[in-house]
A tleap script that builds the chain and sets N, CA, C and O, in Angstrom:
source leaprc.protein.ff14SB
mol = sequence {
  NMET TYR ALA ILE ILE ASN CYS GLY GLY LYS
  GLN TYR LYS VAL SER ALA GLY ASP VAL VAL
  MET VAL GLU LYS LEU ASP ALA GLN PRO ASN
  THR LYS ILE THR LEU PRO ALA LEU LEU VAL
  SER ASP ASP LYS GLY VAL THR LYS LEU GLY
  HIE PRO ASN VAL ASP GLY VAL MET VAL ASN
  ALA THR VAL LEU GLU HIE GLY LYS GLY GLU
  LYS VAL SER ILE ALA VAL TYR LYS LYS MET
  ASN GLY HIE HIE ARG ALA GLN GLY HIE ARG
  GLN PRO TYR THR LYS ILE LYS ILE ASP SER
  ILE CLYS
}
set mol.1.N position { -38.088 -24.249 38.284 }
set mol.1.CA position { -38.985 -25.140 39.060 }
set mol.1.C position { -37.945 -25.960 39.865 }
set mol.1.O position { -36.799 -26.132 39.448 }
set mol.2.N position { -38.318 -26.365 40.823 }
set mol.2.CA position { -37.537 -27.240 41.482 }
set mol.2.C position { -38.547 -28.195 41.762 }
set mol.2.O position { -39.684 -28.119 41.296 }
set mol.3.N position { -38.032 -29.353 42.734 }
set mol.3.CA position { -38.806 -30.824 43.143 }
set mol.3.C position { -38.295 -30.914 43.894 }
set mol.3.O position { -37.143 -30.512 44.058 }
set mol.4.N position { -39.296 -31.749 44.985 }
set mol.4.CA position { -38.279 -32.829 45.919 }
set mol.4.C position { -38.383 -34.117 45.485 }
set mol.4.O position { -39.401 -34.487 44.901 }
set mol.5.N position { -37.322 -34.967 45.724 }
set mol.5.CA position { -37.700 -36.469 45.656 }
set mol.5.C position { -37.368 -37.252 45.966 }
set mol.5.O position { -36.145 -37.140 46.051 }
set mol.6.N position { -37.830 -38.591 46.390 }
set mol.6.CA position { -37.066 -39.484 47.573 }
set mol.6.C position { -36.688 -40.385 46.810 }
set mol.6.O position { -37.343 -40.779 45.845 }
set mol.7.N position { -35.468 -40.861 47.192 }
set mol.7.CA position { -34.494 -41.681 46.594 }
set mol.7.C position { -33.440 -42.239 47.263 }
set mol.7.O position { -32.347 -41.694 47.417 }
set mol.8.N position { -33.982 -44.083 47.943 }
set mol.8.CA position { -33.104 -44.635 48.116 }
set mol.8.C position { -33.275 -44.103 50.361 }
set mol.8.O position { -32.394 -43.997 51.215 }
set mol.9.N position { -34.399 -43.976 50.422 }
set mol.9.CA position { -35.223 -43.258 51.941 }
set mol.9.C position { -34.357 -42.217 52.054 }
set mol.9.O position { -33.802 -42.382 53.140 }
set mol.10.N position { -33.705 -40.707 51.257 }
set mol.10.CA position { -33.524 -39.661 51.136 }
set mol.10.C position { -34.339 -38.951 50.467 }
set mol.10.O position { -35.117 -39.343 49.596 }
set mol.11.N position { -34.147 -37.655 50.943 }
set mol.11.CA position { -34.939 -36.989 49.713 }
set mol.11.C position { -34.131 -35.863 49.135 }
set mol.11.O position { -33.114 -35.697 49.808 }
set mol.12.N position { -34.226 -35.021 48.115 }
set mol.12.CA position { -33.286 -34.354 47.481 }
set mol.12.C position { -34.097 -33.430 46.362 }
set mol.12.O position { -34.651 -33.713 45.300 }
set mol.13.N position { -33.899 -32.152 47.121 }
set mol.13.CA position { -34.190 -31.068 45.894 }
set mol.13.C position { -33.442 -30.931 44.783 }
set mol.13.O position { -32.217 -30.824 44.715 }
set mol.14.N position { -34.523 -30.943 43.603 }
set mol.14.CA position { -33.523 -30.726 42.342 }
set mol.14.C position { -34.438 -29.861 41.355 }
set mol.14.O position { -35.657 -29.723 41.455 }
set mol.15.N position { -33.502 -29.242 40.266 }
set mol.15.CA position { -33.887 -28.784 39.756 }
set mol.15.C position { -33.667 -28.914 38.070 }
set mol.15.O position { -33.106 -29.980 37.820 }
set mol.16.N position { -33.888 -28.304 37.137 }
set mol.16.CA position { -33.079 -29.593 35.687 }
set mol.16.C position { -31.994 -28.903 35.515 }
set mol.16.O position { -31.788 -27.696 35.639 }
set mol.17.N position { -31.207 -29.898 35.174 }
set mol.17.CA position { -29.877 -29.663 34.713 }
set mol.17.C position { -28.632 -29.915 36.203 }
set mol.17.O position { -27.497 -29.448 36.299 }
set mol.18.N position { -29.260 -30.662 37.034 }
set mol.18.CA position { -28.751 -30.422 37.757 }
set mol.18.C position { -27.760 -31.951 38.297 }
set mol.18.O position { -28.052 -32.953 37.645 }
set mol.19.N position { -26.846 -32.121 39.217 }
set mol.19.CA position { -26.113 -33.645 39.035 }
set mol.19.C position { -26.346 -33.823 40.444 }
set mol.19.O position { -26.261 -32.866 41.212 }
set mol.20.N position { -26.660 -35.084 40.869 }
set mol.20.CA position { -27.306 -35.247 42.409 }
set mol.20.C position { -26.344 -36.493 42.638 }
set mol.20.O position { -26.372 -37.066 41.549 }
set mol.21.N position { -25.736 -37.017 43.252 }
set mol.21.CA position { -25.226 -38.297 44.435 }
set mol.21.C position { -26.296 -38.935 45.346 }
set mol.21.O position { -26.440 -38.737 46.552 }
set mol.22.N position { -27.233 -39.975 44.299 }
set mol.22.CA position { -27.982 -40.634 45.295 }
set mol.22.C position { -27.607 -42.241 45.950 }
set mol.22.O position { -26.570 -42.879 45.768 }
set mol.23.N position { -28.455 -42.519 46.516 }
set mol.23.CA position { -27.967 -44.149 47.032 }
set mol.23.C position { -27.726 -44.581 45.706 }
set mol.23.O position { -27.916 -43.782 44.790 }
set mol.24.N position { -27.270 -45.924 45.434 }
set mol.24.CA position { -26.845 -46.954 44.523 }
set mol.24.C position { -28.365 -47.307 44.036 }
set mol.24.O position { -29.169 -47.894 44.761 }
set mol.25.N position { -28.639 -46.879 42.737 }
set mol.25.CA position { -29.910 -47.542 42.207 }
set mol.25.C position { -29.239 -48.843 41.278 }
set mol.25.O position { -28.021 -48.990 41.168 }
set mol.26.N position { -30.194 -49.704 40.671 }
set mol.26.CA position { -29.787 -50.709 40.089 }
set mol.26.C position { -30.366 -49.933 38.465 }
set mol.26.O position { -31.504 -49.762 38.027 }
set mol.27.N position { -29.219 -49.653 37.984 }
set mol.27.CA position { -29.574 -48.855 36.706 }
set mol.27.C position { -28.220 -48.885 35.574 }
set mol.27.O position { -27.152 -48.335 35.842 }
set mol.28.N position { -28.399 -49.401 34.674 }
set mol.28.CA position { -26.691 -48.977 33.843 }
set mol.28.C position { -26.750 -47.702 33.361 }
set mol.28.O position { -27.713 -47.050 32.958 }
set mol.29.N position { -25.161 -47.334 33.493 }
set mol.29.CA position { -24.719 -46.051 32.745 }
set mol.29.C position { -25.053 -45.262 31.364 }
set mol.29.O position { -24.608 -45.599 30.266 }
set mol.30.N position { -25.972 -44.075 31.619 }
set mol.30.CA position { -26.370 -43.618 29.986 }
set mol.30.C position { -28.402 -44.251 29.657 }
set mol.30.O position { -29.182 -44.307 28.706 }
set mol.31.N position { -28.399 -44.625 31.319 }
set mol.31.CA position { -29.727 -45.116 30.787 }
set mol.31.C position { -30.803 -43.795 31.274 }
set mol.31.O position { -30.505 -42.869 32.029 }
set mol.32.N position { -31.937 -43.999 30.687 }
set mol.32.CA position { -33.056 -43.124 31.407 }
set mol.32.C position { -33.664 -43.634 32.600 }
set mol.32.O position { -33.700 -44.832 32.877 }
set mol.33.N position { -34.203 -42.600 33.390 }
set mol.33.CA position { -35.298 -43.485 34.839 }
set mol.33.C position { -35.981 -42.243 34.710 }
set mol.33.O position { -35.892 -41.217 34.037 }
set mol.34.N position { -36.701 -42.726 35.616 }
set mol.34.CA position { -38.078 -41.528 35.784 }
set mol.34.C position { -38.395 -41.374 37.560 }
set mol.34.O position { -38.732 -42.466 38.016 }
set mol.35.N position { -38.361 -40.477 38.410 }
set mol.35.CA position { -38.754 -40.012 39.457 }
set mol.35.C position { -39.830 -40.145 39.963 }
set mol.35.O position { -40.628 -39.564 39.228 }
set mol.36.N position { -40.467 -40.687 41.021 }
set mol.36.CA position { -41.877 -39.496 41.146 }
set mol.36.C position { -41.634 -38.617 42.368 }
set mol.36.O position { -41.086 -39.055 43.379 }
set mol.37.N position { -41.985 -37.589 42.262 }
set mol.37.CA position { -42.451 -35.969 42.783 }
set mol.37.C position { -42.899 -36.033 43.919 }
set mol.37.O position { -44.094 -36.326 43.921 }
set mol.38.N position { -42.385 -35.861 45.071 }
set mol.38.CA position { -43.251 -35.304 46.434 }
set mol.38.C position { -43.516 -34.163 46.872 }
set mol.38.O position { -44.104 -34.004 47.942 }
set mol.39.N position { -42.945 -32.748 45.770 }
set mol.39.CA position { -43.274 -32.057 46.129 }
set mol.39.C position { -42.819 -31.062 45.170 }
set mol.39.O position { -41.629 -31.250 44.917 }
set mol.40.N position { -43.340 -30.022 44.507 }
set mol.40.CA position { -43.230 -29.449 43.393 }
set mol.40.C position { -43.386 -28.113 43.408 }
set mol.40.O position { -44.219 -27.735 44.232 }
set mol.41.N position { -42.879 -27.296 42.792 }
set mol.41.CA position { -42.901 -25.787 42.960 }
set mol.41.C position { -42.664 -25.116 41.569 }
set mol.41.O position { -41.667 -25.424 40.916 }
set mol.42.N position { -43.420 -24.351 41.184 }
set mol.42.CA position { -42.492 -23.590 39.781 }
set mol.42.C position { -42.464 -22.432 40.044 }
set mol.42.O position { -42.606 -21.997 41.187 }
set mol.43.N position { -42.207 -21.487 38.658 }
set mol.43.CA position { -41.435 -20.203 38.738 }
set mol.43.C position { -42.539 -19.250 39.042 }
set mol.43.O position { -42.093 -18.110 39.171 }
set mol.44.N position { -43.765 -19.326 39.192 }
set mol.44.CA position { -45.112 -18.742 39.473 }
set mol.44.C position { -45.126 -18.831 41.234 }
set mol.44.O position { -46.036 -18.082 41.592 }
set mol.45.N position { -44.657 -19.277 42.095 }
set mol.45.CA position { -44.561 -19.709 43.505 }
set mol.45.C position { -45.766 -20.347 43.518 }
set mol.45.O position { -46.384 -19.743 44.395 }
set mol.46.N position { -46.600 -21.342 43.010 }
set mol.46.CA position { -47.150 -22.320 42.902 }
set mol.46.C position { -47.189 -23.993 43.825 }
set mol.46.O position { -47.201 -25.030 43.163 }
set mol.47.N position { -47.200 -24.021 45.007 }
set mol.47.CA position { -46.212 -25.262 45.345 }
set mol.47.C position { -47.604 -26.355 45.345 }
set mol.47.O position { -48.620 -26.049 45.969 }
set mol.48.N position { -47.502 -27.576 44.611 }
set mol.48.CA position { -48.200 -28.587 44.437 }
set mol.48.C position { -47.477 -29.676 45.893 }
set mol.48.O position { -46.254 -29.809 45.850 }
set mol.49.N position { -48.039 -30.211 46.784 }
set mol.49.CA position { -47.787 -31.144 47.873 }
set mol.49.C position { -48.072 -32.088 47.536 }
set mol.49.O position { -48.917 -31.622 46.772 }
set mol.50.N position { -48.179 -33.421 47.336 }
set mol.50.CA position { -48.230 -34.850 47.039 }
set mol.50.C position { -48.765 -35.879 47.864 }
set mol.50.O position { -47.693 -36.455 48.053 }
set mol.51.N position { -49.617 -36.583 48.525 }
set mol.51.CA position { -49.188 -37.647 49.538 }
set mol.51.C position { -49.536 -39.052 48.718 }
set mol.51.O position { -50.715 -39.135 48.375 }
set mol.52.N position { -48.912 -39.863 48.454 }
set mol.52.CA position { -46.993 -39.386 48.968 }
set mol.52.C position { -46.536 -38.693 47.276 }
set mol.52.O position { -45.662 -37.855 47.052 }
set mol.53.N position { -47.096 -39.107 46.664 }
set mol.53.CA position { -46.612 -38.637 45.061 }
set mol.53.C position { -47.573 -37.060 44.582 }
set mol.53.O position { -48.678 -36.937 45.110 }
set mol.54.N position { -47.241 -36.284 43.902 }
set mol.54.CA position { -48.240 -35.685 43.160 }
set mol.54.C position { -48.233 -35.947 41.893 }
set mol.54.O position { -47.265 -36.211 41.179 }
set mol.55.N position { -49.415 -35.863 41.605 }
set mol.55.CA position { -50.462 -37.158 40.559 }
set mol.55.C position { -50.187 -36.026 38.900 }
set mol.55.O position { -50.708 -34.952 38.601 }
set mol.56.N position { -49.256 -36.804 38.218 }
set mol.56.CA position { -48.830 -36.796 37.345 }
set mol.56.C position { -47.328 -35.587 37.265 }
set mol.56.O position { -47.371 -34.477 36.733 }
set mol.57.N position { -46.347 -36.084 37.815 }
set mol.57.CA position { -45.294 -35.313 37.606 }
set mol.57.C position { -44.298 -36.359 38.093 }
set mol.57.O position { -44.124 -36.986 39.138 }
set mol.58.N position { -43.765 -36.289 36.993 }
set mol.58.CA position { -42.392 -37.242 36.935 }
set mol.58.C position { -41.335 -36.437 36.779 }
set mol.58.O position { -41.539 -35.470 36.045 }
set mol.59.N position { -39.997 -36.567 37.362 }
set mol.59.CA position { -38.787 -36.181 37.119 }
set mol.59.C position { -37.801 -37.315 36.381 }
set mol.59.O position { -37.423 -38.374 36.883 }
set mol.60.N position { -37.494 -36.799 35.058 }
set mol.60.CA position { -36.422 -37.630 34.456 }
set mol.60.C position { -35.261 -37.280 34.243 }
set mol.60.O position { -34.895 -36.296 33.602 }
set mol.61.N position { -34.442 -38.289 34.915 }
set mol.61.CA position { -33.351 -38.177 35.179 }
set mol.61.C position { -32.382 -39.289 34.159 }
set mol.61.O position { -32.915 -40.340 33.803 }
set mol.62.N position { -31.049 -38.998 33.758 }
set mol.62.CA position { -30.190 -39.945 33.520 }
set mol.62.C position { -28.853 -40.183 34.317 }
set mol.62.O position { -28.063 -39.435 34.894 }
set mol.63.N position { -28.965 -42.054 34.026 }
set mol.63.CA position { -27.560 -42.106 34.956 }
set mol.63.C position { -26.513 -41.937 34.148 }
set mol.63.O position { -26.348 -42.165 32.950 }
set mol.64.N position { -25.444 -41.254 35.464 }
set mol.64.CA position { -24.282 -41.127 34.531 }
set mol.64.C position { -23.034 -41.999 34.913 }
set mol.64.O position { -22.172 -42.440 34.153 }
set mol.65.N position { -23.141 -42.139 36.262 }
set mol.65.CA position { -22.017 -43.430 36.815 }
set mol.65.C position { -21.862 -43.872 38.374 }
set mol.65.O position { -21.994 -42.941 39.169 }
set mol.66.N position { -21.703 -44.662 38.714 }
set mol.66.CA position { -21.646 -45.515 39.961 }
set mol.66.C position { -20.424 -45.426 40.400 }
set mol.66.O position { -19.500 -45.436 39.587 }
set mol.67.N position { -20.141 -45.306 42.000 }
set mol.67.CA position { -18.911 -44.956 42.364 }
set mol.67.C position { -19.107 -45.851 43.762 }
set mol.67.O position { -19.772 -46.844 44.053 }
set mol.68.N position { -18.390 -45.177 44.312 }
set mol.68.CA position { -18.273 -45.568 46.140 }
set mol.68.C position { -17.879 -43.709 46.548 }
set mol.68.O position { -17.344 -42.979 45.713 }
set mol.69.N position { -18.259 -43.249 47.902 }
set mol.69.CA position { -18.077 -42.006 48.553 }
set mol.69.C position { -16.856 -42.168 49.258 }
set mol.69.O position { -16.136 -43.161 49.356 }
set mol.70.N position { -16.772 -41.317 49.612 }
set mol.70.CA position { -15.091 -40.952 50.794 }
set mol.70.C position { -15.311 -42.319 52.107 }
set mol.70.O position { -16.406 -42.735 52.487 }
set mol.71.N position { -13.956 -42.801 52.596 }
set mol.71.CA position { -13.770 -43.317 53.347 }
set mol.71.C position { -14.477 -43.387 55.330 }
set mol.71.O position { -13.742 -42.684 56.025 }
set mol.72.N position { -15.140 -43.766 55.813 }
set mol.72.CA position { -15.309 -43.321 56.883 }
set mol.72.C position { -14.832 -44.309 57.664 }
set mol.72.O position { -15.419 -45.388 57.592 }
set mol.73.N position { -13.971 -44.214 58.344 }
set mol.73.CA position { -13.055 -44.992 59.215 }
set mol.73.C position { -13.667 -44.954 60.897 }
set mol.73.O position { -14.185 -44.058 61.562 }
set mol.74.N position { -13.308 -46.439 61.198 }
set mol.74.CA position { -14.123 -46.948 62.199 }
set mol.74.C position { -12.770 -47.654 63.193 }
set mol.74.O position { -11.915 -48.511 62.965 }
set mol.75.N position { -13.130 -46.739 64.442 }
set mol.75.CA position { -12.045 -47.035 65.705 }
set mol.75.C position { -12.807 -47.739 66.833 }
set mol.75.O position { -13.710 -47.167 67.446 }
set mol.76.N position { -12.306 -49.362 67.167 }
set mol.76.CA position { -12.795 -49.413 68.248 }
set mol.76.C position { -12.121 -50.206 69.428 }
set mol.76.O position { -11.918 -51.418 69.366 }
set mol.77.N position { -11.746 -49.314 70.658 }
set mol.77.CA position { -10.551 -49.573 71.807 }
set mol.77.C position { -11.450 -50.122 72.838 }
set mol.77.O position { -12.615 -49.777 73.040 }
set mol.78.N position { -10.628 -51.206 73.598 }
set mol.78.CA position { -11.346 -51.275 75.026 }
set mol.78.C position { -10.103 -51.270 75.548 }
set mol.78.O position { -9.144 -51.962 75.205 }
set mol.79.N position { -10.196 -50.130 76.732 }
set mol.79.CA position { -8.726 -50.220 77.363 }
set mol.79.C position { -8.784 -51.387 78.763 }
set mol.79.O position { -7.818 -51.311 79.522 }
set mol.80.N position { -9.407 -51.988 78.959 }
set mol.80.CA position { -9.291 -53.414 80.042 }
set mol.80.C position { -8.469 -54.344 79.771 }
set mol.80.O position { -7.875 -55.050 80.586 }
set mol.81.N position { -8.377 -54.392 78.100 }
set mol.81.CA position { -7.938 -55.372 77.927 }
set mol.81.C position { -7.297 -55.484 76.790 }
set mol.81.O position { -6.954 -56.505 76.194 }
set mol.82.N position { -7.114 -54.077 76.447 }
set mol.82.CA position { -6.033 -54.195 75.455 }
set mol.82.C position { -6.301 -54.197 74.086 }
set mol.82.O position { -5.433 -54.249 73.215 }
set mol.83.N position { -8.100 -54.111 73.805 }
set mol.83.CA position { -8.195 -54.816 71.979 }
set mol.83.C position { -8.667 -53.763 71.746 }
set mol.83.O position { -9.190 -52.945 72.503 }
set mol.84.N position { -8.483 -53.745 70.593 }
set mol.84.CA position { -8.633 -52.213 69.092 }
set mol.84.C position { -8.551 -53.065 68.176 }
set mol.84.O position { -7.927 -54.126 68.149 }
set mol.85.N position { -9.551 -52.316 67.003 }
set mol.85.CA position { -9.677 -53.011 65.844 }
set mol.85.C position { -9.899 -51.605 65.010 }
set mol.85.O position { -10.394 -50.620 65.558 }
set mol.86.N position { -9.552 -51.609 63.857 }
set mol.86.CA position { -9.646 -50.275 62.625 }
set mol.86.C position { -10.629 -50.896 61.743 }
set mol.86.O position { -10.595 -52.089 61.443 }
set mol.87.N position { -11.394 -50.172 61.387 }
set mol.87.CA position { -12.102 -50.456 60.083 }
set mol.87.C position { -12.475 -49.281 59.393 }
set mol.87.O position { -12.550 -48.128 59.819 }
set mol.88.N position { -12.712 -49.767 58.190 }
set mol.88.CA position { -13.756 -48.251 57.243 }
set mol.88.C position { -14.119 -49.387 55.822 }
set mol.88.O position { -13.756 -50.453 55.325 }
set mol.89.N position { -15.294 -48.027 55.610 }
set mol.89.CA position { -16.570 -48.594 54.864 }
set mol.89.C position { -16.710 -46.898 53.996 }
set mol.89.O position { -16.322 -45.739 54.137 }
set mol.90.N position { -17.455 -47.660 53.161 }
set mol.90.CA position { -17.370 -46.229 51.505 }
set mol.90.C position { -18.144 -47.120 51.193 }
set mol.90.O position { -17.993 -48.308 50.906 }
set mol.91.N position { -19.689 -45.913 51.332 }
set mol.91.CA position { -20.944 -46.672 50.944 }
set mol.91.C position { -21.335 -45.732 48.708 }
set mol.91.O position { -21.385 -44.602 48.222 }
set mol.92.N position { -21.455 -46.898 48.310 }
set mol.92.CA position { -21.386 -46.824 47.241 }
set mol.92.C position { -22.792 -46.076 46.738 }
set mol.92.O position { -23.859 -46.318 47.303 }
set mol.93.N position { -22.701 -45.269 45.771 }
set mol.93.CA position { -23.981 -43.896 44.943 }
set mol.93.C position { -23.978 -44.403 43.743 }
set mol.93.O position { -23.274 -45.318 43.315 }
set mol.94.N position { -25.163 -43.500 42.951 }
set mol.94.CA position { -25.192 -43.349 41.520 }
set mol.94.C position { -25.200 -42.013 41.476 }
set mol.94.O position { -25.811 -41.334 42.300 }
set mol.95.N position { -24.524 -41.535 40.514 }
set mol.95.CA position { -24.521 -39.801 39.904 }
set mol.95.C position { -25.221 -40.224 39.056 }
set mol.95.O position { -24.962 -41.171 38.313 }
set mol.96.N position { -26.388 -39.435 39.074 }
set mol.96.CA position { -27.816 -39.082 38.001 }
set mol.96.C position { -27.618 -37.008 37.794 }
set mol.96.O position { -27.082 -36.064 38.376 }
set mol.97.N position { -28.295 -37.231 36.820 }
set mol.97.CA position { -28.709 -36.014 35.833 }
set mol.97.C position { -29.812 -35.311 35.552 }
set mol.97.O position { -30.158 -35.359 34.371 }
set mol.98.N position { -30.698 -34.450 36.535 }
set mol.98.CA position { -31.848 -34.651 36.140 }
set mol.98.C position { -31.822 -33.665 34.943 }
set mol.98.O position { -31.180 -32.648 34.679 }
set mol.99.N position { -32.800 -34.399 34.324 }
set mol.99.CA position { -32.944 -33.832 32.462 }
set mol.99.C position { -34.324 -33.212 32.509 }
set mol.99.O position { -34.398 -32.415 31.573 }
set mol.100.N position { -35.363 -33.240 33.152 }
set mol.100.CA position { -36.280 -32.135 32.977 }
set mol.100.C position { -37.298 -32.834 34.028 }
set mol.100.O position { -37.251 -33.986 34.458 }
set mol.101.N position { -38.103 -31.950 34.279 }
set mol.101.CA position { -39.535 -31.937 35.241 }
set mol.101.C position { -40.797 -32.106 35.048 }
set mol.101.O position { -41.361 -31.661 36.048 }
set mol.102.N position { -41.484 -32.469 34.379 }
set mol.102.CA position { -42.597 -32.579 33.884 }
set mol.102.C position { -43.835 -33.186 34.496 }
set mol.102.O position { -44.888 -33.219 33.858 }
savepdb mol mol.pdb
quit
């Protein structure tokens, strides 16, 4: 059984036992959270599509840790006046473990 969840403006395909890195959530580590499911497919091949969420289906997850992703380097160079600038960015994330889909 798998579900499609929406978290932080992105959609993720998850099943029980998966560990997923999502956009940063306001939850402390080792806390339980519930996320609504946009689409659910079970083992028998039956797919339920929600508008916007599937009624009665929730994805239970546990927050494992918070962190930052890999560094993205940004370089700006203007050839006529010799201006150059380097900058970096690390996107914060939350690592969650999917416990169950009910």
